[in-house]
Backbone as numpy.savetxt, mean C-alpha at the origin, in Angstrom:
# Nx Ny Nz CAx CAy CAz Cx Cy Cz
-21.96 -5.26 -9.10 -21.12 -4.01 -9.03 -20.29 -3.92 -10.31
-20.51 -2.82 -11.01 -19.79 -2.57 -12.27 -18.73 -1.50 -12.04
-17.46 -1.85 -12.28 -16.33 -1.01 -12.08 -15.70 -0.72 -13.44
-15.12 0.50 -13.53 -14.47 0.90 -14.83 -13.01 1.29 -14.52
-12.08 0.64 -15.23 -10.67 1.04 -15.15 -10.37 2.18 -16.05
-9.92 3.25 -15.42 -9.58 4.50 -16.20 -8.12 4.77 -16.15
-7.62 5.45 -17.18 -6.18 5.78 -17.21 -5.92 7.15 -16.58
-4.97 7.17 -15.67 -4.54 8.43 -15.06 -5.48 9.05 -14.04
-5.19 10.26 -13.73 -5.90 11.04 -12.67 -7.36 11.34 -13.07
-8.22 11.61 -12.09 -9.58 11.99 -12.44 -9.65 13.31 -13.17
-10.57 13.35 -14.10 -10.71 14.64 -14.82 -11.28 15.71 -13.88
-12.16 15.32 -13.01 -12.81 16.27 -12.07 -12.34 15.97 -10.66
-11.61 16.86 -10.01 -11.09 16.66 -8.67 -12.02 17.10 -7.55
-13.20 17.57 -7.93 -14.16 18.06 -6.92 -14.54 16.99 -5.97
-14.55 17.27 -4.72 -15.02 16.31 -3.74 -13.87 15.25 -3.34
-12.71 15.36 -3.94 -11.62 14.48 -3.56 -10.74 15.16 -2.55
-10.19 14.34 -1.63 -9.33 14.88 -0.59 -7.96 15.27 -1.17
-7.38 16.25 -0.50 -6.13 16.82 -0.93 -4.99 15.66 -0.99
-5.04 14.82 0.04 -4.05 13.75 0.02 -4.12 12.83 -1.12
-5.30 12.60 -1.67 -5.44 11.78 -2.89 -4.87 12.55 -4.12
-5.13 13.81 -4.20 -4.67 14.63 -5.36 -3.18 14.71 -5.33
-2.59 14.80 -4.13 -1.16 14.85 -3.97 -0.48 13.57 -4.56
-1.15 12.45 -4.30 -0.63 11.18 -4.90 -0.56 11.30 -6.45
-1.66 11.76 -7.09 -1.71 11.88 -8.52 -0.61 12.86 -9.03
-0.46 13.99 -8.25 0.54 14.97 -8.64 1.95 14.45 -8.65
2.28 13.65 -7.58 3.58 13.02 -7.47 3.76 11.96 -8.51
2.83 11.14 -8.74 3.00 10.09 -9.79 3.18 10.66 -11.16
2.42 11.74 -11.47 2.51 12.38 -12.69 3.90 13.03 -12.85
4.40 13.69 -11.77 5.68 14.34 -11.84 6.83 13.37 -12.04
6.62 12.19 -11.61 7.62 11.08 -11.71 7.51 10.36 -13.03
6.54 10.65 -13.83 6.28 9.96 -15.09 5.80 8.56 -14.88
5.15 8.25 -13.82 4.65 6.94 -13.58 3.23 6.80 -14.11
3.05 5.84 -15.01 1.71 5.66 -15.58 0.90 4.78 -14.63
-0.40 5.05 -14.49 -1.24 4.29 -13.62 -2.68 4.28 -14.17
-3.42 3.26 -13.83 -4.84 3.20 -14.08 -5.57 3.32 -12.71
-6.77 3.72 -12.75 -7.56 4.00 -11.52 -8.98 3.48 -11.64
-9.46 2.92 -10.52 -10.87 2.57 -10.36 -11.39 3.39 -9.21
-12.56 4.09 -9.34 -13.20 4.72 -8.33 -14.29 3.77 -7.79
-14.53 3.73 -6.49 -15.49 2.81 -5.99 -15.89 3.21 -4.55
-16.96 2.58 -4.07 -17.34 2.81 -2.69 -16.33 2.15 -1.79
-16.20 2.54 -0.56 -15.27 1.91 0.35 -15.56 0.37 0.35
-14.46 -0.39 0.22 -14.64 -1.87 0.19 -14.85 -2.36 1.60
-16.08 -2.74 1.85 -16.44 -3.18 3.26 -16.59 -4.60 3.41
-16.52 -5.33 2.31 -16.59 -6.81 2.40 -15.78 -7.42 1.26
-15.51 -8.74 1.38 -14.56 -9.45 0.52 -15.17 -9.48 -0.96
-16.50 -9.52 -1.06 -17.04 -9.56 -2.42 -16.73 -8.32 -3.20
-16.81 -7.12 -2.56 -16.46 -5.92 -3.21 -14.86 -5.91 -3.55
-14.14 -6.38 -2.58 -12.74 -6.35 -2.75 -12.30 -7.24 -3.89
-12.95 -8.40 -4.06 -12.69 -9.33 -5.16 -13.08 -8.69 -6.50
-14.17 -7.98 -6.55 -14.57 -7.30 -7.74 -13.57 -6.20 -8.14
-13.07 -5.45 -7.21 -12.00 -4.45 -7.44 -10.73 -5.14 -7.96
-10.31 -6.18 -7.25 -9.11 -6.91 -7.63 -9.26 -7.47 -9.05
-10.33 -8.09 -9.41 -10.51 -8.60 -10.72 -10.48 -7.58 -11.83
-11.03 -6.39 -11.56 -11.03 -5.31 -12.54 -9.64 -4.68 -12.67
-8.85 -4.63 -11.53 -7.56 -4.06 -11.61 -6.54 -5.02 -12.41
-6.67 -6.26 -12.16 -5.70 -7.22 -12.87 -4.31 -6.99 -12.36
-4.12 -6.86 -11.06 -2.80 -6.58 -10.48 -2.59 -7.39 -9.24
-1.36 -7.52 -8.81 -1.08 -8.18 -7.50 -1.66 -7.25 -6.44
-2.64 -7.76 -5.73 -3.26 -6.98 -4.66 -2.57 -7.24 -3.33
-2.15 -6.23 -2.71 -1.38 -6.40 -1.45 -2.24 -6.13 -0.23
-1.93 -6.90 0.78 -2.33 -6.52 2.14 -1.25 -5.47 2.60
-1.65 -4.40 3.03 -0.70 -3.41 3.56 -0.93 -3.28 5.02
0.00 -3.74 5.86 -0.20 -3.79 7.28 0.76 -2.71 7.93
0.16 -1.98 8.78 0.91 -0.96 9.57 1.24 -1.53 10.92
2.53 -1.75 11.19 2.97 -2.42 12.38 3.88 -1.62 13.21
4.09 -1.97 14.46 5.01 -1.29 15.36 5.48 -2.27 16.38
6.67 -1.83 17.03 7.15 -2.66 18.09 6.42 -2.33 19.41
6.64 -3.10 20.40 5.96 -2.90 21.66 6.08 -1.54 22.30
7.31 -0.98 22.12 7.63 0.34 22.67 7.06 1.50 21.85
6.55 1.14 20.70 5.97 2.15 19.79 7.06 3.17 19.39
8.27 2.68 19.08 9.41 3.48 18.66 9.77 3.15 17.24
9.38 1.95 16.78 9.73 1.54 15.40 8.38 1.18 14.68
8.23 1.77 13.47 6.97 1.57 12.74 7.33 1.00 11.28
6.42 0.11 10.83 6.70 -0.59 9.62 5.45 -0.62 8.75
5.64 -0.56 7.48 4.55 -0.77 6.50 4.95 -2.11 5.78
4.13 -3.12 5.95 4.45 -4.41 5.36 3.48 -4.62 4.15
4.06 -4.93 3.00 3.32 -5.21 1.86 3.45 -6.75 1.61
2.32 -7.40 1.61 2.32 -8.87 1.32 1.20 -9.20 0.31
1.36 -10.27 -0.44 0.21 -10.63 -1.39 -1.02 -10.94 -0.58
-2.20 -10.59 -1.11 -3.41 -10.71 -0.33 -3.67 -12.16 0.10
-3.11 -13.14 -0.57 -3.45 -14.52 -0.22 -2.44 -15.12 0.78
-1.47 -14.33 1.26 -0.53 -14.85 2.21 -1.01 -14.52 3.65
-0.62 -15.42 4.55 -1.00 -15.29 5.92 0.11 -14.58 6.64
-0.19 -13.55 7.40 0.77 -12.80 8.17 1.02 -13.47 9.53
2.25 -13.79 9.88 2.66 -14.38 11.10 3.77 -13.48 11.69
3.47 -12.90 12.84 4.39 -11.92 13.43 5.79 -12.47 13.59
5.92 -13.72 14.08 7.23 -14.29 14.38 8.06 -14.38 13.15
7.48 -14.62 11.96 8.30 -14.66 10.71 8.94 -13.39 10.41
8.25 -12.22 10.56 8.76 -10.94 10.28 9.79 -10.49 11.39
9.37 -10.74 12.70 10.17 -10.33 13.80 11.66 -10.81 13.67
11.77 -12.08 13.28 13.11 -12.64 13.23 13.91 -12.06 12.08
13.26 -11.66 11.00 13.92 -11.16 9.80 14.39 -9.66 9.96
13.63 -8.91 10.83 14.04 -7.53 10.97 14.55 -7.23 12.39
14.77 -8.31 13.15 15.34 -8.13 14.53 14.51 -7.20 15.44
13.19 -7.33 15.38 12.32 -6.57 16.21 11.25 -7.48 16.82
11.44 -7.70 18.06 10.50 -8.58 18.78 9.14 -7.88 19.09
8.16 -8.63 19.32 6.86 -8.09 19.76 6.19 -7.17 18.87
6.14 -7.46 17.54 5.41 -6.61 16.65 3.85 -6.76 16.81
3.21 -5.67 16.67 1.73 -5.66 16.62 1.25 -4.64 15.63
-0.06 -4.60 15.49 -0.62 -3.59 14.56 -0.50 -2.26 15.20
-0.03 -1.30 14.41 0.12 0.09 14.90 -1.24 0.77 15.03
-1.35 1.62 15.97 -2.59 2.32 16.21 -2.89 3.35 15.18
-4.16 3.55 14.91 -4.59 4.50 13.85 -4.01 5.91 14.01
-3.78 6.40 15.26 -3.24 7.74 15.44 -1.82 7.81 14.86
-1.03 6.80 14.98 0.36 6.76 14.44 0.28 6.65 12.88
-0.60 5.93 12.41 -0.86 5.74 11.00 -1.15 7.13 10.34
-2.00 7.87 11.00 -2.42 9.16 10.44 -1.26 10.13 10.66
-0.59 10.10 11.79 0.49 11.03 12.14 1.68 10.91 11.04
2.03 9.66 10.79 3.22 9.45 9.91 2.91 9.32 8.41
1.79 8.68 8.12 1.45 8.41 6.69 0.24 9.22 6.18
-0.43 9.96 7.02 -1.64 10.66 6.67 -2.67 9.73 6.02
-2.85 8.62 6.60 -3.74 7.58 6.12 -4.56 7.05 7.30
-5.88 6.73 6.98 -6.68 6.14 7.97 -6.82 4.64 7.70
-7.25 3.88 8.71 -7.40 2.43 8.53 -8.38 2.15 7.31
-8.00 1.19 6.55 -8.81 0.82 5.41 -8.22 1.43 4.10
-7.26 2.43 4.22 -6.64 3.00 3.09 -5.13 2.89 3.09
-4.58 1.99 3.91 -3.19 1.88 4.11 -2.50 1.49 2.77
-1.44 2.14 2.36 -0.87 1.90 1.08 0.61 2.41 1.07
1.40 1.89 0.19 2.77 2.34 0.01 2.76 3.84 -0.40
1.65 4.31 -0.94 1.54 5.79 -1.36 1.73 6.67 -0.10
1.34 6.14 1.01 1.43 7.00 2.26 2.89 7.38 2.62
3.84 6.67 2.12 5.20 7.03 2.40 5.59 8.32 1.96
4.92 8.90 0.94 5.15 10.26 0.48 4.92 11.32 1.60
4.15 10.92 2.55 3.80 11.87 3.66 4.75 11.67 4.84
5.61 10.66 4.77 6.55 10.31 5.92 7.86 11.00 5.65
7.94 12.33 5.78 9.11 13.06 5.43 10.32 12.78 6.28
10.07 12.32 7.54 11.16 12.04 8.40 11.52 10.54 8.48
11.01 9.77 7.57 11.33 8.35 7.56 11.11 7.60 8.86
9.94 7.82 9.45 9.58 7.17 10.68 9.06 5.75 10.40
8.67 5.43 9.15 8.06 4.13 8.85 9.06 3.45 7.84
9.34 2.20 8.24 10.26 1.41 7.37 9.41 0.53 6.53
9.76 0.43 5.21 8.97 -0.36 4.24 9.50 -1.76 4.23
8.65 -2.75 4.48 8.92 -4.18 4.32 8.11 -4.72 3.22
8.77 -5.45 2.33 8.08 -5.97 1.17 8.28 -7.45 1.01
7.21 -8.26 0.98 7.38 -9.68 0.75 7.92 -9.91 -0.61
8.88 -10.82 -0.76 9.51 -11.10 -2.04 8.55 -11.40 -3.18
7.38 -12.01 -2.82 6.38 -12.37 -3.88 5.71 -11.15 -4.47
5.61 -10.09 -3.72 5.06 -8.85 -4.27 5.85 -8.39 -5.51
7.14 -8.58 -5.46 8.10 -8.08 -6.50 8.03 -8.95 -7.77
7.33 -10.10 -7.67 7.27 -11.01 -8.87 6.23 -10.63 -9.83
5.22 -9.92 -9.40 4.08 -9.54 -10.29 4.44 -8.37 -11.16
3.89 -8.25 -12.34 4.13 -7.14 -13.23 3.52 -5.85 -12.66
2.35 -5.97 -12.03 1.58 -4.82 -11.55 1.22 -5.02 -10.12
1.12 -3.88 -9.39 0.71 -3.82 -7.99 -0.58 -2.92 -7.93
-1.47 -3.32 -7.12 -2.71 -2.49 -6.85 -2.57 -1.90 -5.47
-2.97 -0.62 -5.38 -2.96 0.05 -4.03 -3.87 1.24 -3.95
-4.13 1.74 -2.81 -4.96 2.98 -2.67 -4.19 4.19 -2.79
-4.75 5.33 -3.26 -4.05 6.56 -3.34 -4.30 7.37 -2.08
-4.01 6.75 -0.91 -4.24 7.28 0.41 -5.66 7.51 0.86
-6.62 7.00 0.07 -8.05 7.03 0.35 -8.54 5.63 -0.08
-9.67 5.15 0.52 -10.12 3.89 0.23 -11.36 3.85 -0.76
-11.45 4.96 -1.49 -12.52 5.08 -2.45 -12.00 5.09 -3.87
-10.80 4.76 -4.05 -10.11 4.55 -5.35 -9.00 3.53 -5.13
-8.71 2.87 -6.24 -7.63 1.88 -6.25 -6.79 2.16 -7.53
-5.49 2.01 -7.43 -4.58 2.28 -8.53 -3.88 1.00 -8.96
-3.56 0.91 -10.23 -2.75 -0.13 -10.81 -1.50 0.45 -11.44
-0.30 0.05 -10.97 0.90 0.54 -11.50 1.86 -0.61 -11.62
2.87 -0.35 -12.55 3.89 -1.41 -12.68 4.64 -1.51 -11.41
4.96 -2.73 -11.01 5.64 -3.01 -9.81 7.01 -2.29 -9.86
7.68 -2.41 -11.00 9.00 -1.78 -11.26 8.92 -0.27 -10.93
7.84 0.41 -11.39 7.79 1.85 -11.12 7.61 2.17 -9.65
6.88 1.34 -8.91 6.72 1.60 -7.45 8.03 1.57 -6.82
8.76 0.42 -7.05 10.00 0.17 -6.29 11.23 0.86 -6.83
11.30 1.19 -8.12 12.45 1.81 -8.73 12.31 3.31 -8.87
11.04 3.83 -8.91 10.90 5.28 -9.09 10.22 5.91 -7.84
9.05 5.40 -7.48 8.29 6.05 -6.34 9.03 5.92 -5.04
9.41 4.73 -4.61 10.04 4.55 -3.26 11.35 5.39 -3.20
12.17 5.39 -4.17 13.41 6.30 -4.01 13.01 7.75 -4.03
11.98 8.18 -4.76 11.57 9.53 -4.86 11.07 10.10 -3.53
10.45 9.13 -2.68 10.02 9.57 -1.40 11.05 9.34 -0.26
12.24 9.05 -0.71 13.38 8.85 0.17 13.28 7.78 1.21
12.77 6.65 0.74 12.62 5.48 1.63 13.46 4.29 0.98
13.84 3.42 1.81 14.42 2.16 1.40 13.39 1.05 1.68
13.68 -0.05 1.15 12.80 -1.20 1.42 13.68 -2.34 1.88
13.06 -3.16 2.71 13.63 -4.45 3.18 12.76 -5.53 2.63
13.39 -6.47 1.86 12.67 -7.58 1.33 12.62 -8.67 2.39
11.41 -9.15 2.64 11.22 -10.26 3.59 10.54 -11.37 2.93
10.53 -12.53 3.64 9.92 -13.78 3.02 9.00 -14.26 4.05
7.71 -14.24 3.68 6.65 -14.82 4.55 6.35 -16.24 4.00
5.78 -17.02 4.85 5.51 -18.39 4.50 4.48 -18.57 3.42
3.62 -19.51 3.58 2.72 -19.88 2.57 1.44 -19.08 2.41
0.78 -19.19 1.31 -0.48 -18.51 1.07 -1.59 -19.38 1.77
-2.77 -18.73 1.88 -3.84 -19.41 2.52 -4.32 -20.66 1.73
-3.95 -20.72 0.42 -4.39 -21.78 -0.45 -3.46 -23.03 -0.31
-2.22 -22.81 0.19 -1.29 -23.89 0.24 -1.40 -24.70 1.49
């Protein structure tokens, strides 16, 4: 699989979903530089690894979570090599019984479908229904890779731009959390 890293938005927007174009419009309006790879939906780890290697960025697992009552929703960004353990997060945010949020809530609040979950979806959460949780190790990398609300493209942006420009611009705060060890440790 040969992938090409391109600078900025696509020259031709034909066939692209409106939610993807809105991401590029917002990033451009904020003066955030980004590179992009267009690809088939990543349906296996081999394709994911190829995308990751081409991006050259900290690749995050983006997990959409909720409490048992389905009244509190969270977007958790953790490095791809870290293992997610519910109890580690629950104790840090004082929310017991976290589980994966259902796709209908993901679409309702973030305008994202499973497989395309990304911090970029927060731009669609005008009422701040979703709280952003970020593992401290995500903040250590120079670049972060994420989807532009669709799983057929991936973006590479400076970590600093995401958390110092994008997140404040979409009127969200973040809570820094600390998850345990990576799968390799």
